[in-house]
C-alpha positions in Angstrom: -9.3 -92.3 35.7 -12.8 -93.2 34.4 -14.8 -96.0 36.1 -14.3 -98.2 33.0 -10.5 -97.7 33.0 -10.4 -98.3 36.8 -12.3 -101.5 36.3 -10.0 -102.6 33.6 -6.9 -101.8 35.7 -8.3 -103.8 38.6 -9.2 -106.8 36.4 -5.7 -106.8 34.9 -4.1 -106.7 38.3 -6.2 -109.6 39.5 -5.1 -111.8 36.7 -1.4 -110.9 36.8 0.0 -114.0 38.5 3.5 -115.4 38.0 2.7 -119.1 38.0 5.1 -121.2 40.0 6.2 -124.6 38.8 4.1 -126.3 41.5 1.1 -124.3 40.4 1.6 -125.5 36.8 1.7 -129.0 38.1 -1.6 -128.4 39.9 -3.2 -127.1 36.7 -2.0 -130.1 34.8 -3.4 -132.5 37.4 -6.8 -130.8 37.1 -6.6 -131.1 33.3 -6.0 -134.9 33.6 -8.3 -135.7 36.5 -11.0 -132.9 36.1 -12.0 -132.7 39.8 -9.7 -133.0 42.8 -9.6 -132.2 46.5 -6.7 -130.6 48.3 -5.5 -133.8 49.9 -5.3 -135.6 46.5 -3.4 -132.7 45.0 -1.0 -132.5 48.0 -0.4 -136.3 47.8 0.4 -136.2 44.1 2.7 -133.2 44.5 4.4 -135.2 47.3 4.4 -132.1 49.4 4.5 -132.3 53.3 3.0 -129.0 54.2 -0.7 -128.5 53.5 -0.6 -124.8 54.3 1.8 -124.3 51.3 -0.5 -126.2 49.0 -3.5 -124.3 50.2 -1.7 -121.0 49.5 -0.9 -122.1 45.9 -4.6 -123.1 45.4 -5.8 -119.8 46.9 -3.6 -117.8 44.6 -4.9 -119.8 41.6 -8.5 -119.4 42.7 -8.1 -115.6 43.3 -6.6 -115.1 39.9 -9.3 -117.3 38.2 -7.1 -120.1 37.1 -9.2 -122.6 39.0 -12.5 -122.7 40.7 -13.5 -124.3 43.9 -16.7 -125.9 45.1 -17.4 -125.9 48.9 -20.3 -128.4 48.8 -21.7 -129.9 52.0 -22.7 -133.0 50.0 -19.0 -134.0 49.9 -18.7 -134.7 53.6 -15.3 -136.3 53.3 -13.6 -133.3 51.7 -13.6 -129.6 52.4 -13.4 -128.4 48.8 -13.2 -129.6 45.2 -11.1 -127.8 42.6 -11.4 -127.7 38.8 -10.0 -125.6 36.0 -11.3 -122.1 35.2 -11.0 -119.9 32.0 -7.6 -118.5 32.9 -6.3 -122.0 33.6 -7.5 -123.0 30.2 -5.7 -120.0 28.6 -2.5 -120.8 30.5 -2.5 -124.6 29.5 -3.5 -124.3 25.9 0.1 -124.0 24.7 1.7 -126.5 27.1 3.2 -129.7 25.7 0.9 -132.8 25.6 -2.2 -130.7 26.3 -5.0 -131.3 23.8 -6.5 -127.9 23.1 -9.9 -129.3 22.0 -10.4 -130.8 25.5 -9.9 -127.4 27.1 -13.2 -126.3 25.7 -14.9 -128.3 28.4 -13.6 -125.8 31.0 -16.6 -123.7 30.3 -18.9 -126.5 31.3 -17.1 -127.9 34.3 -19.2 -126.0 36.9 -22.4 -127.6 35.4 -21.4 -131.3 36.0 -23.4 -133.3 38.5 -22.2 -134.2 42.0 -22.1 -137.9 40.8 -19.6 -137.0 38.0 -17.4 -135.1 40.5 -17.4 -138.1 42.9 -16.6 -140.3 39.9 -13.5 -138.2 39.2 -12.4 -138.1 42.9 -12.8 -141.9 43.1 -10.6 -142.4 40.1 -7.9 -140.3 41.7 -8.2 -142.3 44.9 -7.7 -145.5 42.8 -4.6 -144.0 41.2 -3.2 -143.0 44.6 -3.8 -146.5 45.9 -1.9 -147.9 42.9 0.9 -145.4 43.6 1.1 -146.8 47.2 1.0 -150.4 46.0 3.7 -150.1 43.4 5.8 -148.0 45.8 5.9 -151.0 48.2 6.9 -153.5 45.5 9.3 -151.1 43.8 7.3 -151.5 40.5 6.7 -148.8 37.9 3.2 -147.6 37.3 2.1 -146.2 34.0 -1.4 -144.6 34.4 -3.5 -142.9 31.7 -6.8 -141.1 32.4 -9.6 -140.5 29.9 -7.9 -137.2 29.1 -4.6 -138.9 28.4 -6.3 -141.5 26.2 -8.3 -139.0 24.1 -7.4 -139.4 20.4 -5.3 -142.6 20.9 -6.0 -144.9 18.0 -7.2 -148.5 18.2 -8.8 -148.1 21.7 -12.2 -149.2 22.7 -14.8 -146.4 22.3 -15.8 -144.7 24.5 -12.4 -145.0 26.2 -12.2 -146.5 29.7 -11.9 -144.5 32.8 -8.2 -145.4 32.8 -5.6 -147.7 31.2 -2.7 -148.6 33.3 0.3 -150.9 33.3 2.4 -152.2 36.3 5.9 -153.1 35.4 7.5 -155.3 38.0 11.3 -155.3 38.9 11.5 -158.7 37.1 10.4 -157.0 33.8 6.9 -158.5 33.9 4.3 -156.1 32.7 0.6 -156.4 33.4 -1.9 -154.2 31.6 -5.4 -153.2 32.6 -8.5 -151.3 31.4 -10.3 -149.8 34.3 -14.1 -149.2 34.3 -15.9 -147.4 37.1 -19.6 -148.2 36.7 -22.3 -145.8 38.0 -25.5 -147.1 39.4 -27.4 -147.6 36.1 -29.9 -150.1 34.9 -28.3 -153.6 34.3 -29.1 -153.5 30.6 -26.9 -150.4 30.2 -24.1 -152.0 32.2 -24.3 -155.2 30.2 -24.0 -153.2 27.0 -20.7 -151.8 28.2 -19.4 -155.4 29.0 -20.5 -156.5 25.5 -18.4 -153.7 24.0 -15.3 -155.3 25.5 -16.2 -158.7 24.1 -16.7 -157.2 20.7 -13.5 -155.1 21.0 -11.5 -158.2 21.9 -13.1 -160.3 19.1 -12.3 -157.6 16.5 -8.6 -157.9 17.1 -8.3 -154.2 16.9 -5.8 -154.1 19.9 -4.1 -157.3 18.9 -3.4 -156.3 15.3 -2.2 -152.8 16.1 -0.1 -153.3 19.2 2.6 -155.7 20.2 1.2 -156.1 23.7 -1.2 -158.7 25.2 -4.8 -157.7 25.5 -5.2 -155.9 28.9 -7.3 -157.4 31.6 -10.6 -155.6 32.3 -11.2 -154.3 35.9 -14.8 -153.3 36.6 -15.6 -151.5 39.8 -19.3 -151.9 40.5 -21.5 -149.5 42.5 -22.7 -152.3 44.8 -22.7 -156.0 45.4 -26.0 -156.6 43.5 -24.5 -155.3 40.3 -21.2 -157.1 40.9 -23.1 -160.4 41.3 -25.2 -159.7 38.2 -22.2 -159.0 36.0 -20.2 -161.9 37.4 -22.9 -164.4 36.2 -23.4 -162.5 32.9 -19.6 -162.4 32.1 -19.1 -166.0 33.2 -21.8 -167.2 30.8 -20.1 -165.4 27.9 -16.5 -166.4 28.5 -15.0 -169.2 26.6 -12.5 -171.6 28.3 -9.6 -170.8 26.0 -10.1 -167.1 25.9 -7.4 -164.6 26.6 -10.0 -162.1 27.8 -9.9 -161.7 31.6 -12.3 -159.7 33.8 -11.9 -158.7 37.4 -14.7 -157.3 39.6 -15.0 -155.4 42.8 -17.2 -152.8 44.4 -16.7 -149.2 45.1 -17.1 -149.7 48.9 -14.3 -152.3 49.0 -11.9 -150.2 46.9 -12.6 -147.1 48.9 -11.8 -149.0 52.1 -8.9 -151.2 51.0 -7.6 -149.8 47.8 -7.1 -151.5 44.4 -5.0 -154.7 44.8 -5.2 -158.4 44.1 -7.0 -159.0 47.4 -9.8 -156.6 46.5 -10.4 -158.0 43.0 -12.3 -161.1 42.1 -11.4 -162.8 38.8 -14.4 -164.0 36.8 -13.7 -167.7 36.1 -15.0 -169.6 33.0 -17.5 -172.5 33.3 -15.7 -175.7 34.2 
């Protein structure tokens, strides 16, 4: 066997993996949320044994379906996982997977630590909502940026998430979720203004049979939260159906997303 042939045989063997159903679920979670840690994956799989989950992840990493960052900057987690080229190849023919989004797999390793933390935080919010609705026996419908890609009549760029909570009584409350990075206030006000223009355009109202969702904005700190509260308050009209809720990343990280951790922006009396 020549060296080239031997190398080819070894490469083929490395990538011969019979994907288990649970591993498919892991790949789809990474497709939807981009970057996840082991605990988040295990929680969403609702699996009790972390050793089994680690084994599934190890197999996927060894066969180049996923990659893993062991970064000391992420002190609260041991590793962060994301899709790799063979994961892209495996998912491209799966139902509800948008092939054009899989191109980003080639760039995932180059994203900043801030972006990765953003993705991890979004998943933590999702898990807190899962816990919240589990206690109240409500149904949660949660859509990430990936899920929202290509959906017509949505604000552009799309929010970090759009979700709805359907209570046992049949009441449904809908929300757009924005997680703001620590950027200059001018840029953050621009995003808020996009929501006012989107609401005033009636794009949502004319093309859906659903009330306009409330907008939840998670601010990087209290300073930004205070700034946006006064800014939004000054722009809101008394009879508007546009509703904003504000909170900070610190509060949501410690207490989860719920009515106690959100502050509604009230109109001027």
